[in-house]
LOZA-536387 format. One record per residue (C-alpha): x, y, z. Coordinates in Angstrom, 1 decimal. Example, Ala and Ser with C-alpha at 12.3 -4.5 7.8 and 13.67 -1.06 7.14 Angstrom:
! LOZA-536387
     px     py     pz
   12.3   -4.5    7.8
   13.7   -1.1    7.1
This chain:
! LOZA-536387
     px     py     pz
  -26.2  130.5 -136.9
  -28.3  131.0 -133.7
  -31.0  133.1 -135.5
  -31.5  130.2 -138.0
  -32.1  127.7 -135.2
  -35.2  129.5 -133.8
  -38.1  130.7 -135.9
  -39.0  134.3 -134.9
  -42.5  133.8 -136.3
  -43.3  130.9 -133.9
  -41.9  132.8 -131.0
  -44.0  135.9 -131.8
  -47.1  133.7 -131.6
  -46.1  132.4 -128.2
  -44.4  135.3 -126.4
  -43.5  133.1 -123.3
  -40.9  131.4 -125.4
  -38.9  134.6 -125.4
  -38.1  133.9 -121.7
  -35.9  131.0 -122.8
  -34.4  133.0 -125.6
  -33.5  135.7 -123.1
  -32.0  133.1 -120.8
  -29.9  131.7 -123.6
  -28.6  134.9 -125.1
  -27.8  136.6 -121.8
  -26.0  133.4 -120.6
  -24.0  133.2 -123.7
  -23.0  136.9 -123.5
  -21.7  136.7 -119.9
  -19.9  133.4 -120.4
  -18.2  134.5 -123.6
  -16.9  137.7 -122.0
  -15.9  135.8 -118.9
  -13.9  133.1 -120.7
  -12.5  135.1 -123.6
  -12.0  138.7 -122.3
  -11.4  138.5 -118.6
   -7.7  137.9 -119.0
   -7.3  140.7 -121.5
   -5.9  143.7 -119.6
   -7.5  146.3 -122.0
  -10.8  144.7 -123.0
  -11.6  143.5 -119.5
  -12.0  147.2 -118.5
  -15.0  147.4 -120.8
  -16.5  144.0 -119.9
  -19.8  145.5 -118.9
  -20.4  147.1 -122.2
  -19.1  144.1 -124.2
  -21.7  141.9 -122.4
  -24.5  144.2 -123.4
  -23.1  144.4 -127.0
  -23.1  140.6 -127.3
  -26.6  140.4 -125.9
  -27.8  143.0 -128.5
  -26.2  141.2 -131.4
  -27.8  137.9 -130.4
  -31.2  139.4 -129.9
  -31.3  141.7 -132.9
  -33.0  139.2 -135.4
  -36.0  138.8 -133.1
  -36.2  142.5 -132.3
  -36.0  143.4 -136.0
  -38.7  140.9 -136.9
  -41.1  142.0 -134.1
  -40.6  145.7 -134.9
  -41.3  145.2 -138.7
  -44.4  143.2 -138.0
  -45.8  145.8 -135.5
  -45.1  148.5 -138.0
  -47.3  146.8 -140.6
  -50.0  145.8 -138.1
  -50.3  149.4 -136.8
  -51.8  150.5 -140.1
  -54.9  148.5 -139.2
  -55.2  149.6 -135.5
  -57.9  152.1 -134.4
  -58.4  153.5 -130.9
  -57.0  152.3 -127.6
  -58.4  148.8 -127.6
  -57.4  148.3 -131.2
  -53.9  149.4 -130.5
  -53.6  147.1 -127.4
  -55.0  144.1 -129.3
  -52.6  144.7 -132.2
  -49.5  145.1 -130.1
  -50.0  143.1 -126.9
  -48.2  140.0 -128.1
  -45.1  142.0 -129.0
  -45.2  143.8 -125.6
  -45.5  140.4 -123.8
  -42.6  139.1 -125.9
  -40.4  142.0 -124.9
  -41.3  141.5 -121.2
  -40.4  137.8 -121.3
  -37.2  138.5 -123.1
  -36.3  141.1 -120.5
  -37.1  138.7 -117.6
  -34.9  136.1 -119.2
  -32.1  138.6 -119.4
  -32.4  139.5 -115.7
  -32.5  135.9 -114.5
  -29.5  134.8 -116.6
  -27.4  137.9 -115.8
  -28.2  137.6 -112.1
  -27.5  133.8 -111.9
  -24.2  133.8 -113.8
  -22.9  137.0 -112.3
  -23.3  135.5 -108.8
  -22.0  132.1 -109.8
  -18.9  133.3 -111.6
  -18.1  135.8 -108.8
  -16.4  138.1 -111.3
  -17.2  141.7 -110.5
  -15.5  142.9 -113.6
  -18.1  141.3 -115.8
  -20.6  144.1 -115.1
  -18.2  146.8 -114.0
  -20.0  149.6 -115.7
  -23.3  148.5 -114.3
  -22.0  148.5 -110.7
  -21.0  152.1 -111.1
  -24.3  153.0 -112.6
  -26.1  151.3 -109.7
  -24.0  153.4 -107.3
  -24.8  156.6 -109.2
  -28.5  155.8 -109.2
  -28.5  155.4 -105.5
  -26.9  158.8 -104.9
  -23.6  157.5 -103.6
  -21.1  160.3 -104.1
  -17.9  158.2 -104.2
  -18.7  155.9 -107.1
  -15.3  154.2 -107.1
  -15.4  153.4 -103.4
  -19.0  152.1 -103.8
  -17.9  149.8 -106.8
  -15.1  148.4 -104.7
  -17.4  147.8 -101.7
  -19.8  145.8 -103.9
  -17.2  143.7 -105.6
  -17.1  140.0 -104.8
  -13.7  140.4 -103.0
  -15.1  142.8 -100.4
  -17.9  142.2  -97.9
  -21.0  144.2  -98.4
  -20.7  146.9  -95.7
  -21.8  150.1  -97.4
  -25.2  151.3  -96.3
  -27.2  153.5  -98.6
  -28.3  156.8  -97.2
  -31.3  158.6  -98.6
  -30.4  162.3  -99.1
  -33.7  163.1 -100.7
  -37.3  163.1  -99.4
  -39.7  160.6 -101.0
  -41.3  163.3 -103.1
  -37.9  164.6 -104.3
  -36.8  161.0 -105.1
  -40.1  160.4 -107.0
  -39.6  163.3 -109.3
  -35.9  162.5 -109.7
  -36.7  159.0 -110.8
  -39.5  160.2 -113.0
  -37.2  162.7 -114.7
  -34.5  160.0 -115.2
  -36.9  157.5 -116.6
  -38.5  160.1 -118.9
  -35.1  160.8 -120.4
  -34.5  157.0 -120.9
  -37.9  156.8 -122.6
  -37.1  159.7 -124.9
  -33.8  158.1 -125.8
  -35.5  154.8 -126.5
  -38.1  156.6 -128.7
  -35.4  158.4 -130.7
  -33.2  155.4 -131.0
  -36.1  153.3 -132.3
  -37.1  156.1 -134.7
  -33.6  156.3 -136.1
  -32.8  152.6 -136.0
  -36.0  150.5 -135.7
  -34.5  147.6 -133.6
  -31.9  149.7 -131.8
  -34.0  149.9 -128.6
  -32.8  146.4 -127.7
  -29.7  148.1 -126.2
  -31.9  149.9 -123.6
  -33.5  146.5 -122.9
  -30.2  144.6 -122.3
  -28.6  147.5 -120.4
  -31.4  147.9 -117.9
  -31.5  144.1 -117.4
  -27.8  144.0 -116.6
  -28.1  147.0 -114.1
  -31.0  145.2 -112.4
  -28.9  142.1 -112.1
  -26.3  144.0 -110.2
  -28.9  145.5 -107.9
  -30.3  142.0 -107.3
  -26.8  140.8 -106.4
  -26.3  143.6 -103.9
  -29.8  143.1 -102.4
  -29.3  139.3 -102.0
  -25.7  139.7 -100.8
  -24.5  137.5 -103.7
  -26.7  134.5 -102.7
  -28.2  132.5 -105.5
  -31.1  131.4 -103.3
  -32.1  135.1 -103.0
  -32.5  135.7 -106.7
  -36.3  135.0 -106.8
  -36.8  137.5 -104.0
  -34.5  140.0 -105.6
  -36.4  139.7 -108.9
  -39.6  140.3 -107.0
  -38.2  143.4 -105.4
  -37.0  145.1 -108.5
  -39.7  143.9 -111.0
  -42.6  145.2 -109.0
  -41.8  148.6 -110.4
  -39.5  147.2 -113.2
  -42.3  145.7 -115.2
  -44.4  148.9 -115.8
  -41.2  150.9 -116.2
  -39.7  148.6 -118.9
  -43.1  148.1 -120.5
  -43.1  151.9 -121.0
  -39.8  151.7 -122.8
  -41.0  148.9 -125.0
  -44.1  150.9 -125.9
  -41.9  153.9 -126.7
  -39.7  151.7 -128.9
  -42.8  150.5 -130.8
  -44.0  154.1 -131.2
  -40.7  155.2 -132.6
  -40.3  152.4 -135.0
  -43.9  152.7 -136.2
  -43.7  156.4 -136.7
  -40.4  156.1 -138.6
  -41.9  153.7 -141.1
  -45.0  155.9 -141.4
  -42.8  158.8 -142.4
  -40.9  156.7 -145.0
  -44.1  155.5 -146.5
  -45.8  158.8 -146.5
  -46.2  159.1 -150.2
  -47.6  155.6 -150.6
  -50.1  155.4 -147.7
  -53.0  157.5 -148.9
  -53.9  159.1 -145.5
  -52.7  156.2 -143.3
  -50.0  158.4 -141.8
  -52.6  160.3 -139.9
  -53.9  157.1 -138.3
  -50.4  156.0 -137.4
  -49.5  159.4 -135.9
  -52.6  159.2 -133.7
  -51.7  155.7 -132.6
  -48.2  156.8 -131.8
  -49.5  159.6 -129.6
  -51.7  157.1 -127.8
  -48.7  154.8 -127.3
  -46.5  157.6 -125.9
  -49.3  158.7 -123.5
  -49.7  155.1 -122.2
  -45.9  154.9 -121.7
  -45.9  158.2 -119.7
  -48.7  156.8 -117.4
  -46.7  153.6 -116.9
  -43.6  155.6 -115.9
  -45.6  157.6 -113.3
  -47.0  154.3 -111.9
  -43.5  152.7 -111.8
  -41.9  155.7 -110.0
  -44.7  155.7 -107.5
  -44.3  152.0 -106.8
  -40.5  152.3 -106.4
  -40.7  155.2 -104.0
  -43.8  154.5 -101.9
  -44.6  150.7 -102.1
  -41.3  148.8 -102.7
  -39.7  150.1  -99.4
  -42.8  149.0  -97.4
  -42.6  145.5  -98.8
  -38.8  144.9  -98.9
  -37.3  147.6  -96.6
Protein backbone atom coordinates (compact mmCIF):
# COMPACT_ATOMS: atom_id res chain seq x y z
CA UNK A 1 0.00 0.00 0.00
CA UNK A 2 2.81 2.44 0.84
CA UNK A 3 4.28 2.28 -2.66
CA UNK A 4 0.91 3.31 -4.12
CA UNK A 5 0.72 6.45 -1.95
CA UNK A 6 3.89 8.04 -3.36
CA UNK A 7 4.64 8.32 -7.07
CA UNK A 8 8.26 7.26 -7.78
CA UNK A 9 8.31 9.32 -10.99
CA UNK A 10 7.64 12.57 -9.12
CA UNK A 11 10.24 11.74 -6.50
CA UNK A 12 12.86 11.00 -9.15
CA UNK A 13 12.36 14.48 -10.63
CA UNK A 14 12.82 16.02 -7.17
CA UNK A 15 15.50 13.96 -5.40
CA UNK A 16 15.27 15.93 -2.13
CA UNK A 17 11.89 14.29 -1.50
CA UNK A 18 13.73 11.03 -0.95
CA UNK A 19 14.89 12.46 2.39
CA UNK A 20 11.34 12.29 3.73
CA UNK A 21 10.79 8.85 2.25
CA UNK A 22 13.96 7.66 3.97
CA UNK A 23 12.77 9.18 7.25
CA UNK A 24 9.40 7.46 6.95
CA UNK A 25 10.63 4.01 5.95
CA UNK A 26 13.47 3.84 8.48
CA UNK A 27 11.14 5.05 11.25
CA UNK A 28 8.53 2.45 10.36
CA UNK A 29 11.18 -0.29 10.30
CA UNK A 30 12.51 0.49 13.78
CA UNK A 31 9.10 1.06 15.35
CA UNK A 32 7.65 -2.15 13.91
CA UNK A 33 10.55 -4.22 15.21
CA UNK A 34 10.47 -2.50 18.60
CA UNK A 35 6.75 -3.01 19.21
CA UNK A 36 6.22 -6.40 17.57
CA UNK A 37 9.50 -8.31 17.93
CA UNK A 38 11.25 -7.03 21.05
CA UNK A 39 9.25 -9.34 23.32
CA UNK A 40 9.92 -12.41 21.18
CA UNK A 41 12.77 -14.37 22.76
CA UNK A 42 13.98 -15.80 19.45
CA UNK A 43 13.34 -13.05 16.90
CA UNK A 44 14.62 -10.30 19.19
CA UNK A 45 18.10 -11.78 18.80
CA UNK A 46 17.95 -10.89 15.10
CA UNK A 47 16.37 -7.44 15.51
CA UNK A 48 19.23 -5.65 13.76
CA UNK A 49 18.80 -7.68 10.59
CA UNK A 50 14.97 -7.54 10.73
CA UNK A 51 15.11 -3.73 10.87
CA UNK A 52 17.26 -3.67 7.73
CA UNK A 53 15.00 -6.22 6.03
CA UNK A 54 11.91 -4.09 6.63
CA UNK A 55 13.73 -1.01 5.36
CA UNK A 56 14.73 -2.86 2.18
CA UNK A 57 11.17 -4.09 1.62
CA UNK A 58 9.71 -0.60 2.00
CA UNK A 59 12.32 1.02 -0.27
CA UNK A 60 12.39 -1.60 -2.99
CA UNK A 61 9.75 -0.02 -5.33
CA UNK A 62 11.70 3.25 -5.50
CA UNK A 63 15.04 1.53 -5.95
CA UNK A 64 13.61 -0.68 -8.69
CA UNK A 65 12.08 2.27 -10.55
CA UNK A 66 15.26 4.35 -10.37
CA UNK A 67 17.48 1.47 -11.49
CA UNK A 68 15.27 0.64 -14.47
CA UNK A 69 15.17 4.28 -15.56
CA UNK A 70 18.95 4.66 -15.31
CA UNK A 71 19.49 1.48 -17.29
CA UNK A 72 17.42 2.90 -20.16
CA UNK A 73 18.99 6.38 -19.98
CA UNK A 74 22.53 5.02 -20.04
CA UNK A 75 22.13 3.93 -23.64
CA UNK A 76 22.12 7.63 -24.58
CA UNK A 77 25.04 8.76 -22.39
CA UNK A 78 28.45 9.53 -23.90
CA UNK A 79 31.61 10.54 -22.01
CA UNK A 80 32.11 11.64 -18.42
CA UNK A 81 29.92 14.77 -18.58
CA UNK A 82 27.17 12.88 -20.38
CA UNK A 83 27.20 10.09 -17.81
CA UNK A 84 27.07 12.57 -14.91
CA UNK A 85 24.24 14.57 -16.51
CA UNK A 86 22.26 11.39 -17.13
CA UNK A 87 22.68 9.86 -13.67
CA UNK A 88 23.09 12.80 -11.27
CA UNK A 89 19.40 12.90 -10.25
CA UNK A 90 19.47 9.22 -9.29
CA UNK A 91 22.70 9.68 -7.32
CA UNK A 92 21.21 12.66 -5.47
CA UNK A 93 18.07 10.62 -4.77
CA UNK A 94 20.16 7.80 -3.27
CA UNK A 95 22.09 10.26 -1.08
CA UNK A 96 18.91 11.89 0.27
CA UNK A 97 17.37 8.48 0.92
CA UNK A 98 20.50 7.42 2.79
CA UNK A 99 20.51 10.62 4.86
CA UNK A 100 16.86 10.05 5.75
CA UNK A 101 17.70 6.54 6.93
CA UNK A 102 20.53 7.81 9.13
CA UNK A 103 18.48 10.58 10.76
CA UNK A 104 15.53 8.29 11.52
CA UNK A 105 17.65 5.36 12.72
CA UNK A 106 19.70 7.65 15.00
CA UNK A 107 16.68 9.47 16.42
CA UNK A 108 14.52 6.45 17.21
CA UNK A 109 17.42 4.33 18.42
CA UNK A 110 18.28 6.96 21.04
CA UNK A 111 14.65 7.77 21.90
CA UNK A 112 13.58 4.14 22.35
CA UNK A 113 16.70 3.26 24.38
CA UNK A 114 16.55 -0.31 23.10
CA UNK A 115 20.07 -1.63 22.40
CA UNK A 116 18.65 -4.84 20.96
CA UNK A 117 17.11 -2.97 18.02
CA UNK A 118 20.48 -2.63 16.29
CA UNK A 119 22.34 -5.46 18.03
CA UNK A 120 24.18 -6.70 14.94
CA UNK A 121 25.15 -3.15 14.06
CA UNK A 122 26.70 -2.55 17.50
CA UNK A 123 28.95 -5.58 17.07
CA UNK A 124 29.86 -4.46 13.57
CA UNK A 125 30.81 -1.04 14.91
CA UNK A 126 33.03 -2.67 17.55
CA UNK A 127 34.67 -4.88 14.93
CA UNK A 128 35.35 -1.91 12.62
CA UNK A 129 37.04 -0.05 15.45
CA UNK A 130 39.46 -2.91 16.13
CA UNK A 131 38.06 -3.83 19.53
CA UNK A 132 39.06 -7.44 20.15
CA UNK A 133 36.36 -8.44 22.63
CA UNK A 134 33.25 -7.65 20.61
CA UNK A 135 30.81 -8.98 23.19
CA UNK A 136 32.28 -6.80 25.96
CA UNK A 137 32.24 -3.82 23.60
CA UNK A 138 28.57 -4.41 22.70
CA UNK A 139 27.69 -4.57 26.40
CA UNK A 140 29.59 -1.38 27.13
CA UNK A 141 27.69 0.47 24.43
CA UNK A 142 24.25 -0.73 25.48
CA UNK A 143 21.83 1.79 26.97
CA UNK A 144 21.98 0.02 30.32
CA UNK A 145 25.70 0.58 30.74
CA UNK A 146 27.56 3.92 30.91
CA UNK A 147 29.87 4.55 27.97
CA UNK A 148 33.30 3.97 29.50
CA UNK A 149 35.18 2.05 26.81
CA UNK A 150 37.89 4.09 25.16
CA UNK A 151 38.95 3.12 21.67
CA UNK A 152 42.64 2.50 21.15
CA UNK A 153 44.25 2.81 17.78
CA UNK A 154 46.45 -0.20 17.19
CA UNK A 155 47.33 0.88 13.65
CA UNK A 156 49.25 3.82 12.25
CA UNK A 157 47.28 6.26 10.14
CA UNK A 158 48.75 4.82 6.96
CA UNK A 159 47.84 1.27 7.97
CA UNK A 160 44.32 2.35 8.94
CA UNK A 161 43.95 4.17 5.60
CA UNK A 162 44.76 1.04 3.61
CA UNK A 163 42.66 -1.12 5.93
CA UNK A 164 39.64 1.14 5.40
CA UNK A 165 40.25 1.31 1.67
CA UNK A 166 40.45 -2.48 1.44
CA UNK A 167 37.25 -2.96 3.43
CA UNK A 168 35.37 -0.31 1.42
CA UNK A 169 36.61 -1.81 -1.83
CA UNK A 170 35.17 -5.20 -0.87
CA UNK A 171 31.84 -3.54 -0.02
CA UNK A 172 31.85 -1.80 -3.40
CA UNK A 173 32.55 -5.07 -5.22
CA UNK A 174 29.75 -6.75 -3.25
CA UNK A 175 27.39 -3.90 -4.16
CA UNK A 176 28.41 -4.17 -7.82
CA UNK A 177 27.83 -7.93 -7.93
CA UNK A 178 24.58 -7.73 -5.98
CA UNK A 179 23.27 -5.08 -8.34
CA UNK A 180 24.44 -7.09 -11.36
CA UNK A 181 22.60 -10.20 -10.17
CA UNK A 182 19.56 -8.43 -8.74
CA UNK A 183 19.19 -4.87 -10.03
CA UNK A 184 17.64 -3.23 -6.97
CA UNK A 185 19.38 -5.51 -4.46
CA UNK A 186 21.98 -2.86 -3.55
CA UNK A 187 19.37 -1.20 -1.31
CA UNK A 188 20.49 -3.70 1.36
CA UNK A 189 23.98 -2.14 1.43
CA UNK A 190 22.37 1.30 1.69
CA UNK A 191 20.14 0.40 4.65
CA UNK A 192 22.81 -1.63 6.45
CA UNK A 193 25.44 1.13 6.30
CA UNK A 194 22.91 3.71 7.46
CA UNK A 195 22.04 1.60 10.51
CA UNK A 196 25.73 1.07 11.42
CA UNK A 197 26.35 4.82 11.15
CA UNK A 198 23.33 5.41 13.41
CA UNK A 199 24.99 3.27 16.10
CA UNK A 200 28.25 5.16 15.64
CA UNK A 201 26.39 8.46 16.06
CA UNK A 202 24.75 7.15 19.24
CA UNK A 203 28.17 6.23 20.67
CA UNK A 204 29.75 9.52 19.60
CA UNK A 205 26.94 11.63 21.13
CA UNK A 206 26.71 9.45 24.27
CA UNK A 207 23.06 8.79 23.43
CA UNK A 208 22.00 12.44 23.38
CA UNK A 209 19.39 13.52 20.82
CA UNK A 210 20.77 17.06 20.77
CA UNK A 211 24.10 15.68 19.54
CA UNK A 212 22.65 13.97 16.45
CA UNK A 213 23.37 16.89 14.04
CA UNK A 214 27.02 16.98 15.15
CA UNK A 215 27.22 13.20 14.92
CA UNK A 216 25.83 13.24 11.39
CA UNK A 217 28.38 15.88 10.47
CA UNK A 218 31.21 13.78 11.88
CA UNK A 219 30.35 10.63 9.99
CA UNK A 220 28.96 12.08 6.80
CA UNK A 221 32.04 14.13 5.97
CA UNK A 222 33.58 10.91 4.73
CA UNK A 223 30.28 9.04 4.52
CA UNK A 224 28.89 10.98 1.58
CA UNK A 225 31.73 10.23 -0.87
CA UNK A 226 31.95 6.65 0.41
CA UNK A 227 28.26 5.90 0.02
CA UNK A 228 28.09 7.76 -3.29
CA UNK A 229 30.76 5.35 -4.52
CA UNK A 230 28.51 2.44 -3.54
CA UNK A 231 25.54 4.03 -5.34
CA UNK A 232 27.60 4.50 -8.48
CA UNK A 233 28.77 0.87 -8.28
CA UNK A 234 25.13 -0.20 -7.91
CA UNK A 235 24.20 1.79 -11.00
CA UNK A 236 27.11 0.30 -12.93
CA UNK A 237 26.11 -3.25 -12.00
CA UNK A 238 22.47 -2.77 -12.88
CA UNK A 239 23.24 -1.03 -16.15
CA UNK A 240 25.73 -3.68 -17.24
CA UNK A 241 23.35 -6.49 -16.32
CA UNK A 242 20.64 -5.12 -18.58
CA UNK A 243 23.21 -4.48 -21.30
CA UNK A 244 24.16 -8.18 -21.31
CA UNK A 245 20.53 -9.28 -21.39
CA UNK A 246 19.75 -7.00 -24.35
CA UNK A 247 22.96 -7.80 -26.21
CA UNK A 248 21.18 -9.33 -29.19
CA UNK A 249 18.83 -6.41 -29.63
CA UNK A 250 21.03 -3.39 -29.07
CA UNK A 251 23.00 -3.18 -32.33
CA UNK A 252 26.34 -2.12 -30.86
CA UNK A 253 25.01 -0.24 -27.83
CA UNK A 254 26.56 -2.80 -25.50
CA UNK A 255 29.98 -1.34 -26.27
CA UNK A 256 28.80 2.13 -25.22
CA UNK A 257 27.25 0.78 -22.04
CA UNK A 258 30.42 -1.19 -21.18
CA UNK A 259 32.53 1.93 -21.60
CA UNK A 260 30.14 3.92 -19.40
CA UNK A 261 30.21 1.22 -16.73
CA UNK A 262 34.04 1.32 -16.65
CA UNK A 263 33.91 5.10 -16.21
CA UNK A 264 31.40 4.75 -13.38
CA UNK A 265 33.56 2.16 -11.59
CA UNK A 266 36.62 4.39 -11.97
CA UNK A 267 34.71 7.33 -10.44
CA UNK A 268 33.59 5.08 -7.57
CA UNK A 269 37.20 4.05 -6.86
CA UNK A 270 38.35 7.68 -6.76
CA UNK A 271 35.55 8.51 -4.32
CA UNK A 272 36.53 5.60 -2.06
CA UNK A 273 40.13 6.85 -1.90
CA UNK A 274 38.91 10.35 -1.04
CA UNK A 275 36.54 9.00 1.62
CA UNK A 276 39.26 6.91 3.30
CA UNK A 277 41.67 9.85 3.29
CA UNK A 278 39.06 12.14 4.89
CA UNK A 279 38.18 9.56 7.55
CA UNK A 280 41.79 8.95 8.56
CA UNK A 281 43.42 12.37 8.17
CA UNK A 282 40.70 15.04 8.35
CA UNK A 283 37.83 13.80 10.56
CA UNK A 284 40.09 13.26 13.65
CA UNK A 285 41.38 16.85 13.32
CA UNK A 286 37.83 18.24 13.28
CA UNK A 287 36.14 16.01 15.84
CA UNK A 288 38.94 14.37 17.80
